[in-house]
C-alpha positions in Angstrom: 6.5 -44.7 4.5 3.0 -45.3 6.1 2.8 -48.8 4.7 6.2 -49.8 5.7 5.3 -48.5 9.3 2.1 -50.6 8.8 3.9 -53.9 8.0 6.2 -53.5 10.8 3.2 -52.8 13.0 1.9 -56.2 11.8 5.1 -57.9 12.9 5.4 -56.5 16.1 8.5 -54.3 15.5 6.6 -51.1 15.9 3.8 -50.4 18.6 0.2 -49.2 17.2 0.4 -46.1 19.2 3.7 -45.3 17.2 1.5 -45.9 13.8 -1.2 -43.8 15.3 1.3 -40.8 16.1 3.1 -41.1 12.5 -0.3 -40.9 10.8 -1.4 -38.0 12.8 1.8 -36.2 11.8 1.2 -36.8 8.2 -2.0 -35.8 8.3 -1.2 -32.6 10.0 1.4 -31.9 7.4 -0.6 -32.7 4.5 -3.1 -30.2 6.1 -0.9 -27.5 6.7 0.5 -27.6 3.2 -3.1 -27.4 1.7 -3.7 -24.2 3.6 -0.4 -22.6 3.1 0.7 -23.0 -0.3 -2.7 -21.4 -1.7 -2.0 -18.4 0.4 1.6 -18.0 -0.2 0.8 -18.3 -4.1 -1.9 -15.9 -3.6 0.2 -13.3 -1.9 2.7 -13.4 -5.1 1.3 -11.4 -7.4 4.5 -9.7 -8.8 3.9 -6.8 -6.6 7.2 -5.8 -4.6 7.4 -4.8 -0.7 8.3 -1.3 -0.8 8.9 -0.1 2.6 8.9 3.6 4.0 12.0 5.0 5.6 12.3 7.8 7.9 10.5 11.1 7.7 12.4 14.3 8.8 10.2 17.8 8.6 11.8 21.2 8.8 10.2 23.3 11.7 9.0 25.8 9.0 7.3 23.3 7.1 4.9 21.9 10.0 1.4 22.9 10.7 -1.9 23.1 9.3 -2.5 24.4 5.7 -6.1 25.4 4.7 -7.4 24.3 1.4 -10.5 26.1 1.4 -14.3 25.1 2.1 -13.0 23.2 5.1 -10.8 21.1 3.7 -7.1 21.2 5.2 -3.6 19.3 5.0 -1.5 18.9 8.3 2.1 18.1 8.5 4.0 17.2 11.6 6.8 14.5 12.5 4.0 11.7 12.1 3.2 12.6 8.8 0.4 14.2 6.7 -3.1 14.3 7.6 -6.1 15.2 5.3 -9.0 16.6 7.0 -12.5 18.3 6.2 -13.1 20.3 9.4 -12.6 17.9 12.3 -13.1 14.8 10.0 -10.0 12.7 9.1 -10.3 11.7 5.4 -6.7 10.0 5.2 -3.3 9.7 7.0 -0.1 9.2 5.7 1.7 6.2 7.4 2.5 6.9 11.0 6.1 8.1 11.7 7.5 7.1 8.4 8.4 8.3 5.1 4.8 9.0 2.8 7.0 8.7 -0.4 9.3 5.9 -1.7 10.9 6.0 -5.0 11.8 2.9 -6.8 14.1 2.3 -9.4 13.7 -0.7 -11.7 11.2 -2.1 -14.2 8.1 -3.7 -14.8 8.3 -7.1 -16.6 5.4 -8.8 -18.5 5.5 -12.4 -17.4 2.4 -13.5 -19.4 -0.2 -13.9 -16.4 0.5 -10.5 -14.8 3.4 -7.9 -14.6 6.3 -8.4 -12.2 8.0 -5.3 -10.3 11.5 -5.8 -10.3 13.3 -3.2 -8.0 16.9 -2.4 -8.6 17.2 0.3 -5.8 15.0 2.5 -3.4 15.0 5.9 -2.0 13.1 5.5 1.3 13.9 8.3 3.4 11.9 11.6 3.2 13.0 15.2 4.2 10.3 17.9 3.9 12.3 21.1 3.7 9.6 23.8 3.1 6.0 24.8 2.0 4.4 27.4 0.1 1.0 28.3 -1.4 -0.1 28.9 -4.7 -3.8 30.2 -4.5 -5.5 27.3 -3.0 -2.8 24.9 -3.7 -0.4 23.9 -1.1 3.3 22.7 -2.3 5.5 21.0 0.1 9.4 20.7 -1.1 12.3 18.3 0.0 14.1 15.3 -1.1 13.6 11.6 -1.0 16.9 9.8 -0.4 19.2 7.0 1.0 22.4 6.9 2.5 24.5 7.9 -0.4 21.9 9.4 -3.0 19.0 12.0 -3.1 16.3 13.1 -5.6 14.2 16.5 -5.4 10.6 15.7 -4.1 7.4 17.7 -4.5 4.0 17.0 -2.8 1.2 19.0 -4.0 -2.2 19.2 -2.0 -5.0 20.5 -4.0 -8.9 20.9 -3.7 -10.6 19.6 -6.6 -14.5 19.5 -6.6 -14.8 18.9 -2.9 -12.1 16.5 -2.9 -8.2 16.8 -1.8 -5.7 15.6 -4.4 -2.3 14.6 -3.2 0.1 14.6 -6.0 3.8 13.1 -5.1 6.3 13.8 -7.8 10.2 12.9 -8.4 11.3 13.6 -11.8 13.4 10.4 -12.9 11.9 8.1 -10.9 10.6 4.6 -12.4 7.9 4.0 -9.6 6.6 6.5 -6.7 4.8 4.7 -3.9 2.6 6.7 -1.4 2.3 5.1 2.1 -1.0 5.6 3.6 -1.9 4.6 7.1 -3.8 1.6 7.4 -7.4 1.6 8.5 -10.1 -1.1 8.9 -12.6 -2.3 6.2 -10.5 -1.4 3.3 -12.5 -2.6 0.6 -12.4 -2.4 -3.1 -14.6 -0.9 -5.4 -15.2 -2.6 -8.6 -13.9 -2.3 -11.3 -10.6 -1.2 -10.2 -10.4 -3.4 -7.6 -12.2 -6.7 -6.1 -15.3 -5.5 -4.1 -14.2 -7.2 -1.0 -12.2 -6.6 2.1 -8.5 -6.4 0.8 -6.6 -7.3 4.1 -3.7 -8.9 3.8 -3.2 -9.1 0.1 -1.7 -7.0 -2.8 -3.7 -6.4 -6.0 -3.0 -4.6 -9.3 -5.8 -1.9 -10.2 -7.7 -2.7 -13.6 -5.7 -0.9 -16.2 -9.3 0.0 -18.0 -10.2 2.2 -15.2 -9.9 5.7 -15.6 -11.1 8.6 -13.0 -12.8 6.1 -10.9 -12.2 5.4 -7.1 -10.5 2.2 -6.2 -11.1 1.6 -2.5 -13.0 2.9 0.4 -12.4 2.5 4.1 -13.8 2.7 7.6 -13.5 6.6 7.3 -16.2 6.3 4.7 -14.2 8.2 2.1 -13.2 6.9 -1.3 -9.7 7.1 -2.5 -8.6 7.2 -6.5 -5.1 6.3 -7.8 -3.5 7.9 -10.7 -2.1 8.9 -13.0 -4.4 6.8 -15.1 -3.0 4.5 -18.2 -0.1 3.6 -16.3 0.4 0.3 -14.2 -0.7 0.7 -10.5 -1.2 -1.3 -7.5 -2.2 -1.4 -4.0 -0.6 -3.5 -1.1 -1.9 -4.4 2.2 0.3 -7.2 3.1 2.2 -5.5 5.8 0.3 -4.4 9.1 -0.1 -0.7 9.8 0.4 0.7 6.2 -1.0 0.8 2.8 1.2 1.3 -0.4 -0.1 2.5 -3.6 2.3 2.0 -6.3 2.5 3.8 -9.5 5.1 3.2 -12.3 5.5 6.7 -13.4 7.6 9.8 -11.7 4.5 10.8 -9.8 1.7 9.2 -7.9 -1.5 10.6 -7.1 -4.0 9.7 -4.6 -7.4 11.5 -4.5 -9.5 11.3 -1.6 -13.2 12.4 -1.4 -14.4 14.7 1.2 -17.9 13.3 1.5 -18.0 10.1 3.9 -20.2 7.4 2.7 -21.1 4.0 4.5 -18.2 1.7 4.0 -18.7 -1.8 2.8 -17.5 -4.6 5.3 -17.3 -8.2 5.7 
């Protein structure tokens, strides 16, 4: 194409300004492809985009629940908040369902696993809360327009940490949606030790009981249960999706802030 235009320019059929315009457009297109294609391939890591639905909270389930030693969990229409005294440790996604249930399968493609989603239950209704010693148990359902499944979310203090355990019997995969925070940075070897923004990552399957990432709040976040496929997705604005291919997803947050790693 470029050679043809050059020949026509020599013959006087095409102006030199036209040649310059075409060449600049071709160069811009090439530059755009070289920058866009690697990013598109980089984002395609076999992790599905699982969106949170709506959150509905019964009046009797709202309010602050103490976990002892200054730790607490709070639930309102905006979602769950994990705190130590007045210090925020973590929030679930703002004004969205904290949990999504996925029915599907995990397919091995050679280089990496790929999530295949056949259906999602993305809306959550929390009906009640009760205490068992220092553990706080929320019960409700996760549902779509035609189907629902029982949901239990348990918050438990463990050695100065808060464990959030979301269980849905019969689910293939459970995702917990956390509110996005700046400087979300991986902790090796679970995740790459860099800012995790705008990408999705598989958690190193060999990691057992070790934090996966930290953020501007200065707390560390671990993902369980271990020995099952786990992933973290930060490709969408405003939320961090934690995927666990099991009928329960566990997120454990430290209560002792540390200096976060930033770029």
